[in-house]
C-alpha positions as CSV (number, residue, x, y, z in Angstrom):
1,M,-30.8,119.1,92.0
2,T,-33.2,117.9,94.6
3,G,-33.6,119.2,98.2
4,P,-34.5,122.7,99.4
5,T,-35.8,125.1,96.8
6,A,-36.0,128.3,98.7
7,H,-35.1,131.4,96.7
8,P,-34.5,134.3,99.1
9,T,-34.8,137.8,97.7
10,D,-31.8,138.9,99.9
11,P,-28.6,137.9,98.1
12,E,-26.6,138.3,101.3
13,T,-28.1,134.9,102.2
14,Y,-25.4,133.5,99.9
15,A,-22.6,135.6,101.4
16,P,-20.7,132.7,103.1
17,L,-21.0,130.5,100.0
18,H,-19.8,133.4,97.8
19,A,-16.8,134.0,100.0
20,D,-15.9,130.2,99.9
21,A,-16.3,130.0,96.1
22,T,-14.1,133.1,95.6
23,A,-11.3,131.8,97.8
24,L,-11.6,128.3,96.3
25,L,-11.3,129.4,92.7
26,E,-8.6,132.0,93.4
27,G,-6.4,129.3,94.8
28,W,-7.3,126.6,92.3
29,Q,-4.7,125.3,89.8
30,P,-6.7,124.5,86.6
31,T,-6.6,121.0,85.1
32,S,-6.9,122.2,81.5
33,P,-6.7,125.4,79.4
34,N,-10.5,125.4,79.1
35,G,-10.8,125.0,82.8
36,A,-8.5,128.0,83.3
37,L,-10.6,130.2,81.0
38,A,-13.8,129.0,82.7
39,R,-12.3,129.7,86.1
40,D,-11.4,133.3,85.0
41,R,-14.9,133.9,83.7
42,T,-16.4,132.6,86.9
43,L,-14.2,134.8,89.1
44,R,-15.4,137.8,87.0
45,L,-19.0,136.6,87.6
46,L,-18.4,136.4,91.3
47,G,-17.5,140.1,91.1
48,A,-21.3,140.7,91.0
49,G,-21.4,139.7,94.7
50,P,-23.4,136.9,96.5
51,I,-26.2,137.1,94.0
52,A,-24.0,135.2,91.6
53,M,-24.6,132.1,93.7
54,S,-28.4,132.2,93.1
55,R,-30.3,130.9,90.2
56,Q,-32.1,134.2,90.3
57,H,-29.1,135.9,88.7
58,R,-29.9,135.9,85.0
59,P,-26.4,136.7,83.6
60,G,-25.2,133.4,85.2
61,H,-24.8,131.6,88.5
62,L,-22.5,129.0,90.1
63,T,-23.5,125.4,90.3
64,A,-21.7,122.4,91.9
65,S,-21.4,118.9,90.5
66,A,-19.6,115.6,91.2
67,L,-18.2,112.7,89.2
68,V,-18.8,109.7,91.4
69,L,-16.3,106.9,91.2
70,D,-16.9,103.4,92.6
71,S,-14.7,102.2,95.5
72,T,-12.1,100.8,93.1
73,G,-12.0,103.8,90.9
74,S,-12.8,101.7,87.8
75,R,-16.3,102.9,87.1
76,V,-18.2,106.2,87.1
77,L,-21.8,106.8,88.1
78,L,-23.8,108.8,85.6
79,C,-27.4,110.0,85.5
80,L,-29.7,110.1,82.5
81,H,-31.3,113.5,83.2
82,V,-35.0,113.7,83.0
83,K,-35.2,117.2,81.4
84,L,-32.0,117.1,79.3
85,G,-32.2,113.6,78.0
86,W,-28.4,113.3,78.3
87,W,-26.1,111.2,80.5
88,V,-24.4,113.7,82.9
89,Q,-22.5,113.7,86.2
90,L,-24.5,114.4,89.4
91,G,-25.0,118.0,90.5
92,G,-27.1,121.1,90.4
93,H,-27.9,124.5,92.0
94,C,-26.5,125.9,95.2
95,E,-29.0,126.4,98.0
96,P,-29.1,129.1,100.7
97,T,-28.2,126.6,103.3
98,D,-24.9,125.6,101.6
99,Q,-21.8,127.1,103.2
100,A,-19.2,125.8,100.8
101,L,-19.1,124.6,97.2
102,V,-17.6,121.3,98.1
103,G,-20.5,120.8,100.5
104,A,-23.0,121.7,97.8
105,A,-21.5,119.2,95.4
106,L,-21.5,116.4,98.1
107,R,-25.2,117.2,99.0
108,E,-26.2,117.0,95.3
109,A,-24.3,113.8,94.8
110,T,-25.9,112.2,97.9
111,E,-29.4,113.4,97.0
112,E,-29.2,112.3,93.4
113,S,-27.4,108.9,94.0
114,G,-29.2,107.9,97.2
115,I,-25.8,106.6,98.4
116,A,-24.7,107.4,102.0
117,G,-21.1,107.7,103.0
118,L,-19.7,109.4,99.8
119,R,-16.3,110.9,100.2
120,I,-15.2,114.0,98.3
121,D,-11.9,115.6,97.3
122,P,-12.2,119.3,98.3
123,V,-10.0,120.4,95.3
124,P,-12.1,120.9,92.1
125,I,-11.3,118.8,89.1
126,D,-12.8,121.2,86.5
127,V,-14.8,124.4,85.9
128,D,-17.1,124.6,83.0
129,V,-19.4,127.4,81.7
130,H,-22.4,126.4,79.5
131,P,-25.8,127.9,78.5
132,V,-28.9,126.6,80.3
133,R,-32.6,127.4,80.2
134,C,-32.8,128.8,83.8
135,Q,-34.7,132.1,84.1
136,G,-35.5,131.9,80.4
137,G,-31.8,131.6,79.5
138,S,-28.7,131.9,81.6
139,L,-25.2,130.4,82.1
140,H,-24.2,127.7,84.6
141,H,-20.6,128.2,85.9
142,D,-20.2,124.6,87.1
143,V,-17.5,123.8,89.6
144,R,-16.8,120.0,89.6
145,F,-15.4,117.6,92.1
146,A,-14.4,114.0,92.4
147,V,-16.4,111.8,94.8
148,L,-15.7,108.2,95.9
149,A,-18.5,105.8,96.7
150,P,-18.2,103.2,99.5
151,P,-17.8,99.5,98.8
152,E,-21.0,97.7,97.8
153,A,-22.8,101.1,97.3
154,V,-26.3,100.7,95.9
155,E,-27.7,103.7,94.0
156,Q,-31.3,104.9,94.1
157,V,-32.9,106.9,91.2
158,S,-34.1,110.3,92.2
159,D,-36.8,112.5,90.6
160,E,-34.0,114.2,88.6
161,A,-33.1,111.1,86.7
162,E,-34.7,108.6,84.3
163,E,-31.9,106.2,85.1
164,L,-28.6,105.8,87.0
165,G,-25.7,103.6,85.7
166,W,-22.1,102.7,86.4
167,F,-19.8,102.8,83.4
168,T,-16.1,102.2,82.7
169,P,-14.3,105.2,81.3
170,D,-13.8,103.5,78.0
171,Q,-17.5,102.6,77.6
172,L,-19.4,105.8,78.5
173,P,-23.1,105.9,77.4
174,E,-24.7,108.0,74.7
175,P,-26.0,110.7,74.4
176,L,-23.4,112.1,76.8
177,A,-23.2,115.7,77.9
178,G,-20.1,117.4,76.3
179,G,-18.4,118.4,79.5
180,T,-18.8,115.1,81.3
181,V,-16.1,113.0,79.5
182,Q,-13.4,115.6,80.3
183,L,-13.9,114.9,84.1
184,V,-12.7,111.3,84.0
185,A,-9.0,111.9,83.8
186,P,-8.8,114.6,86.5
187,A,-11.1,112.6,88.8
188,L,-8.8,109.5,88.5
189,A,-5.8,111.8,89.1
190,A,-7.5,113.1,92.3
191,L,-8.0,109.5,93.5
192,R,-4.3,108.7,92.9
193,R,-3.2,112.0,94.6
194,S,-4.7,111.2,98.0
195,P,-7.5,109.1,99.4
196,L,-10.7,111.1,99.1
197,R,-12.1,112.1,102.5
198,L,-15.3,113.2,103.9
199,A,-15.9,116.9,103.4
200,P,-16.3,119.1,106.5
């Protein structure tokens, strides 16, 4: 959620990202019934065109987030969000410079963790739609990815967080955002499926 904050008035700025998101979600096999419903809602939102990628779009907009796993896959990195007061996965709004959702998720994870050399699985692990306070009230259509930290990674707290912490899946912190716990199982499955690689 840190980084560039430009808000162009021309929605076509987001055209490459919109095309990537549409193709990605059309080809995605959902990991849960709720994920399937959220994917379908998100594809309908994308029917509005590239503006659906911008936080200026009051009916809703896409965001990208990441559940960061340590190098052994035994712990997850969560952020105690400054504004929300909940522990959440890392992530946030897409920016005009983003060309792909997987790249947006990797950028957010890197900015918010301070960890270099993160590797990301380009296949989403979840899609979630939830209300937010953006633009006086909107919806985040959040596309979520699994990310692997390098050995001996040391996190650095950003302006978005009160605290960062590593937690085992059976000892997650409270208060925890409702959609975060559902990411653990598909993230671990992604790690087992294939070694996570650097996104293009």
